C-alpha positions in Angstrom: -10.5 10.5 -8.8 -10.7 7.0 -7.7 -8.5 5.5 -5.0 -7.8 1.7 -4.8 -6.0 0.0 -1.9 -4.2 -3.3 -2.4 -2.6 -5.2 0.5 -0.2 -8.0 -0.3 1.2 -10.5 2.2 4.2 -12.4 1.1 4.0 -15.1 3.7 1.9 -18.0 5.0 -0.3 -17.1 8.0 1.6 -19.3 10.5 4.8 -17.3 9.8 3.5 -14.1 11.3 0.9 -15.3 13.8 3.2 -14.2 16.7 4.5 -10.8 17.5 3.3 -7.3 18.1 1.5 -5.6 15.3 0.6 -2.0 15.1 -2.2 -0.3 13.2 -1.4 2.4 10.7 -3.5 4.6 8.5 -2.7 5.9 5.0 -1.8 9.6 4.8 -5.3 10.4 3.6 -7.0 8.2 6.2 -8.7 6.1 3.5 -7.2 2.7 4.6 -6.1 1.2 7.9 -3.8 -1.8 8.1 -1.7 -3.6 10.7 2.0 -4.0 10.1 4.7 -5.9 12.1 6.9 -2.8 12.0 6.7 1.0 11.2 6.1 1.2 7.4 8.2 3.2 5.0 6.3 5.4 2.6 7.4 5.5 -1.1 5.4 7.9 -3.3 5.6 7.6 -7.1 3.7 8.6 -10.3 3.3 6.9 -13.6 2.3 8.6 -16.8 -0.8 6.8 -18.3 -3.3 7.5 -21.2 -3.4 11.0 -22.5 -0.4 12.0 -20.5 -2.2 11.9 -17.2 -0.5 10.8 -14.0 -1.5 7.8 -11.9 -0.2 8.6 -8.4 0.5 5.8 -5.9 1.8 5.4 -2.4 3.6 2.2 -1.3 3.8 1.4 2.4 6.6 -1.2 3.1 7.2 -2.9 6.4 9.9 -5.5 6.9 9.1 -8.7 8.7 12.1 -10.0 10.5 14.6 -11.2 7.9 12.0 -13.2 6.1 10.3 -10.7 3.8 8.2 -7.6 3.6 4.5 -6.5 3.8 3.2 -4.0 1.4 0.1 -1.8 1.0 -0.3 0.0 -2.3 -2.7 2.9 -2.7 -3.3 4.1 -6.2 -5.2 7.2 -7.2 -6.5 7.1 -10.7 -7.2 10.2 -12.9 -11.0 10.7 -13.3 -11.0 9.8 -17.0 -9.5 6.4 -16.3 -11.6 5.8 -13.1 -14.8 6.3 -15.1 -13.6 3.8 -17.7 
């Protein structure tokens, strides 16, 4: 299986330059990221080609009342990962 990490910031850099950030690792230890707050983990699956499942974890951390930071970790079935 192939795992891909995608981090998305929904702000301009000057908005979150201040404050305490804490480092977190994904449950499998494959990625490490800093968030402004404790992230919430959402686990989901999506049925893809040939009925296989694409599993993904979404880590969500609120930032004040201005938005959210997200890390998405997707694990592709071997047949899709090899293209």
